N, C-alpha and C positions, 0 to 999 in steps of 0.2 A: 208787741213788746209792752210790757207793764210799765205803769207810771213811774215806779221806782227806777227802772232800768233806763227809761228815757231821761229822767232826772241826772242819773249816773253819766249818761252820754253827754248831757248838756254840760255838766260840772267838768268833765274831761276836757272839752273844748275851751274852757275858761282858765285852765291851769296855765300860769305863766311858764314859759320854756325852760327857766332855770329850776323850776320845782318839779319838772316832770320826772327825772330820775328818782327822786325821792318818793313821789306818788306811785310810781310803777312798782318800786321795791315793796312799798307798803300792800299794795294790790296783790302782789305775788304771794304774799304771806297768807293770803285767805284762799289760794287756789290749792287744789290738789291734782296731781297727775292723774290722767285717764290711763288705766291700764287694762290689759286684757280685752281691748276691744277687737273683735274679729274684722279682718279686712280680707276681702270686701265685705260690706255690711249685707245682710240677709236679703235685702230688697234690691240690691244691685244686680242688674242683668234680668229682673224680674218680667220685663216686657218680652213678647215673643219676637223671634227673629234674631238677626245678628247685628242690627243696627245700620246695616249698610244702605237700606232702603230709604231711610231719613236723609243720609248724606248724599245719595245719588240723586235724590229729589229735592235737594234744599232749594234750588231755584224757585221751583214749583211751590213749595210751602211759603217762601218768603213772598212771593207774588200773591198769594192767598191771604196774605196779613199775617202769618205766623210769626209770633214774638212782638206784635205792635200792641201798644197800650191803647184801649179805645173806651 
């Protein structure tokens, strides 16, 4: 995350609750809708197989430490 984005996130947390609707309305003015995004994305399903092996072996993967921060 860029420094400016981190600052924005920090400032959002500091906005008093009564000012949130006004700040949200102002932010929405600066966004444009994303159109014509294909779904699913091109990378979706790019791994070989049908995904059942990971689910079937989930306990084994977890026992090996999969998903743990080290």
